[in-house]
Each structure stands twice: as structure tokens, then as C-alpha cells.
ZADO-16741 format. One line per 3 residues: number of its first residue (from 1); their letters; for each residue x, y, z of C-alpha. Coordinates in steps of 0.02 Angstrom, whole numbers, plus 32768, in hexadecimal, padded with zeros to 4 digits. Example, Ala and Ser with C-alpha at 12.3 -4.5 7.8 and 13.67 -1.06 7.14 Angstrom:
2
1) as) 8267/7F1F/8186; 82AC/7FCB/8165;
This chain:
114
1) mtm) 0E06/1931/F2CD; 0E1A/19EA/F2AB; 0E20/1A71/F331;
4) lke) 0E05/1B2C/F32A; 0DFF/1BA4/F3BE; 0D8D/1C3B/F3B4;
7) ggv) 0D87/1CA6/F453; 0D2E/1C43/F4DA; 0D0A/1BAF/F468;
10) vfs) 0D7E/1B27/F427; 0D34/1ACE/F391; 0D63/1A20/F357;
13) sng) 0D17/19AC/F2D8; 0D12/18F0/F2E1; 0CC1/18AA/F246;
16) nil) 0C14/18F5/F23A; 0C17/1935/F2EF; 0C41/19E9/F31B;
19) iaq) 0C80/19FE/F3CD; 0C79/1AAC/F41A; 0CDB/1AAF/F4BD;
22) ikg) 0CA4/1B49/F51B; 0D24/1B97/F590; 0D0C/1C0D/F623;
25) eid) 0C6A/1C61/F656; 0BC5/1C5C/F5F8; 0B68/1CF7/F630;
28) hhn) 0B10/1D8A/F5DF; 0BB8/1DDC/F5B6; 0BF7/1D52/F543;
31) aga) 0B66/1CDE/F517; 0B3C/1D3F/F478; 0BEC/1D33/F431;
34) vrr) 0BF6/1C79/F459; 0B4B/1C5E/F40A; 0B7D/1CB6/F369;
37) kid) 0C1E/1C50/F35A; 0BC3/1BAB/F373; 0B37/1BDB/F2FB;
40) lrm) 0BB2/1C0B/F272; 0C0C/1B65/F281; 0B69/1B03/F287;
43) mse) 0B2B/1B56/F1E8; 0BD0/1B4C/F18A; 0BF8/1A97/F1B5;
46) mpa) 0B47/1A50/F1C3; 0B7F/19BB/F22F; 0B09/1930/F263;
49) evi) 0B28/195A/F31A; 0B6A/19EC/F382; 0BAE/19C6/F42F;
52) ldl) 0BB9/1A58/F4A7; 0C49/1A24/F518; 0C34/1A7E/F5BE;
55) sgv) 0CCE/1A36/F614; 0D24/1AE0/F612; 0C91/1B45/F655;
58) sfm) 0CBA/1B99/F6FC; 0C14/1BF5/F70F; 0B6C/1BED/F6B9;
61) dss) 0ACC/1C4E/F6D7; 0A27/1C56/F678; 0A84/1C9C/F5E2;
64) glg) 0AD9/1BF3/F5D4; 0A31/1B9D/F5D3; 09F8/1C12/F54A;
67) lil) 0A97/1BEC/F4E8; 0A77/1B30/F4F3; 09BC/1B3B/F4CF;
70) gry) 09DB/1BAF/F43D; 0A5B/1B39/F3F0; 09E0/1AA9/F40B;
73) akg) 0957/1B0A/F3AE; 09D0/1B3E/F323; 0A0A/1A8A/F312;
76) kel) 0958/1A4B/F308; 0934/1ACB/F27F; 09D0/1A91/F21E;
79) gia) 09BB/19D6/F23E; 0A53/19D1/F2B3; 0A4F/1975/F35A;
82) vnv) 0A91/19E3/F3E8; 0AD0/1992/F489; 0B33/19C5/F522;
85) snp) 0BCC/196D/F568; 0C35/1976/F606; 0BD9/19FE/F665;
88) tpa) 0C3B/1A40/F6FA; 0BE4/1A41/F7A4; 0BB9/1AFA/F788;
91) atk) 0B67/1AD3/F6E1; 0B14/1A34/F720; 0ABC/1A93/F7AC;
94) ild) 0A6B/1B0E/F732; 0A41/1A85/F6B3; 09EE/1A1C/F73B;
97) lag) 098C/1AAE/F784; 0948/1AD6/F6D7; 091C/1A20/F6AF;
100) mer) 0985/1A26/F611; 0996/1969/F60A; 08E6/1964/F5C1;
103) lvk) 0924/19BA/F523; 09E0/19AE/F513; 0A3B/190B/F52C;
106) tvg) 0ADF/1904/F58D; 0B5C/1896/F530; 0C0D/1859/F55A;
109) nek) 0C06/189A/F60B; 0CA7/1853/F652; 0C95/18BB/F6F2;
112) nga) 0BF7/1860/F724; 0C28/17B7/F6DC; 0BA5/17B8/F652;
């Protein structure tokens, strides 16, 4: 497993899975930078799956939803599965309100026992 930290995102690879652990707030001030970092890694590594680990997210608004939906669409375009893991209560509330479970699967969610 390799790890690399890029402001607000810690990347690790486990086989053909790219894990992007997002730290801090996902709002209109930083969503664009986080999106660009994830997109660059997705396109350079071309993994089979990208997991957006939300365990370090302290706040998320609609910009976070856009970030996740955009990575889902980009992944679909590139043939890469995009899933979410370990959403904090703040992230879970927004994901649930938006009905995101219809599109993006939550995997390895230790906080909710899944």
C-alpha cells in the first residue's frame, strides 16, 4: 500500500483500488481543488475502483455532493467504479437527504457496522 498526501486529500493504493481520504470541509471554497487532485490521480493510475473515504470530513454542503457525483460520472466515463466509505454523521446527513445511495454505493462503513 502506497500513501501520498496532497492538501486536503490523502491518497493510498491497494492493488487496483485508489483510496482518496478527504480531510476537513468540503464546501465551495475547496471542492474544486479536491476534485482536480482526485481526477488527476484517477486518470494517471486508471484503477478499477476509487473509494472516496469521508471519515475525515468535518463539514459537507452541496459542493460535496457535486464532488461525489462528478467523480461518479468521471469514473463511469473511464470505466472506473466510484464508491464512498466511512461517511461522518455530517456527510451522511447530506448524502441521505440527496438520495445518493441510489447512485453511489457506501462500502466498508465501519462506523455504521456495514
